[in-house]
N, C-alpha and C positions, 0 to 999 in steps of 0.2 A: 394437561397438567399445569397448574399454576406454580411458577417458581418463586420462592421466597428469597429475596436478596437481603444480605446484611447491609448495614449502613456503609461499611467499607467497600463492599462490592458495588453498591449503587454509586458511590463516589468515584471509584476508578473506572466504572463504565461510562459515567458522564464525561470524565476526562478523555477516555478513549474515543467517545463519540466526537468530541471536538477535534482530536488528532486525525480521525478518519475523514472528517469533513474537509480538513485542510489538505490531506493527501489526495482526495478525490479532485478537489479544485486545482491543486498544483499540477497533477498529471494532465487534467483537461487543458489548462492554460499552456503548459509546456508543450503539449502535443501540437498546439497551434503555432508555437514559436520555433520548433525544430525545423531544420532544413533537410534532414535525412528521412525519407519515407519509411525506412526500416525502424528508425527510432520513433517516428510518429506512431507506427503500428504498436510498438512496445508500450509507449506511454498510454495509448488508448486501451490496450489490454489491461495494463496495471490499474488504470482508472476504474475499469469495471470490477476488478477484484477488490479494490479499496471500497467501492460502493457495496459490494457483498459484505465486507467487514462491518460497514456502517449499518447495514440491514440486520446483521447478527446482533450487534449491540442494541439497536432499537428494539428488536424482539425481546432480548433479555430484560431491558428496562421496562417493557410492558408486561413482564412476568411470564413470557411465553418461552417454550423450548425452541431454540433457533434452528433454522434449516442451514446445515453446514455444507450442503451440496454446492458444487461449483458450476452447476448447469446454467447455460445461457448468460455467460458473463461478458461476451464480446461487445465491445463498443465499436461504433462505426468510425473508421479512420477518416481523418480529413484528407481531402485530395490536395496534396502538396508534392511537388517535384521540382526542386530548385537545384541548380548545379552547386556542388560543394566547393566553396572558397575557404581560404584559411580562416577568415573571420567567422564563417558559418560553423566551422569545426570547433572553434573556440567557444562560440555561443552554445553549441550542443554539449561540449565538455562541461561548461558551467551548469547547464540544466541538469545533466546527469550527476555531477558532483553534489549539487544541492539535494537532489532526490535520494542519492545514496546516503547522504548524511541524515536525511529525514527518516529513511528506512532503518538505519542503525539506531536512532533515538527511539523510534516507535517500538521496534523489536525489544529494546531494553526495558521499556515501560511494561510491555506485556509479560516479560520474564518475572518482574516483581508481582504483577497482578496474578499470575499463575500460582505463585507461592502463597499469596494472601487470599485465595479463593476458598471459602468454606464449602460452597455448593459445588458438587462434582459436575453438574451441567455447565456452570459458569467456567470452571477450571478447564473442561474439555473445549469449550468455545474459545477461550483465551489461548489454549495450546494450538488450536486450529489456526487462529489468526496469526499467532507468532510464527508458526511454521511457514505460512504464506508470506509474511513480511521478510523472513530470511530468504525465501526463494526470490522475492522481488529484488532484494539486495544482490543476490547472486546473478540474476539476469542483468541488472544494471552494470555490475562489475564486469561480467563477461562481455557485454557490449563495449564498455569503455576499454577493456583490455584488448579486445580484438580490433579496435579502431585507433589504437595508439594514444588513448586518453588516460590510461592508468598503467604506469610502468611498475611491473612487479620485479623487484630487485632480488 
C-alpha cells in the first residue's frame, strides 16, 4: 500500500530524519569515547535502535508502510576495557548528559508530530518512535542514577 503524506507530514519526517541521523552518529561516536564497557554496550544498543527509527522514517518518506519490528537491532560493541578514573567518570557523565538532553528534545518533537499526523500509519509510527525515545531516556537516566551521575533529590 502506497502511503500519501501531507506536506506537513513530509516536512516533519524530513526533520525527524536529520535528528535520527544525528542520534545514530552521537551514539556511535560516544560508544568509542566511553570508558565503561557497560555504557559502551548501552550506547551501541541505542545506536541500533536509532538506526531503526531512521529506517522507519525513510520507509515513510518513500511512501511505504514501515516495519516497526525491533528484530535484529543489536550493534557490535567496541572492545574497550579501561580502568575507571575520576576523569573517565566525568567524561562518561558528560556523554550521558548530552545524550539524555538529546533524547528529551527528540521525544518532544515527536509529541508534536503525533498530534499533527493526519495519516494513521504515520501517527502510529511516530508513537512507536516516541515510545522508544522515552525508553532510551529512561535507560540513560537509570545508568546515570545508578552510577552517581544523576542525583535525584
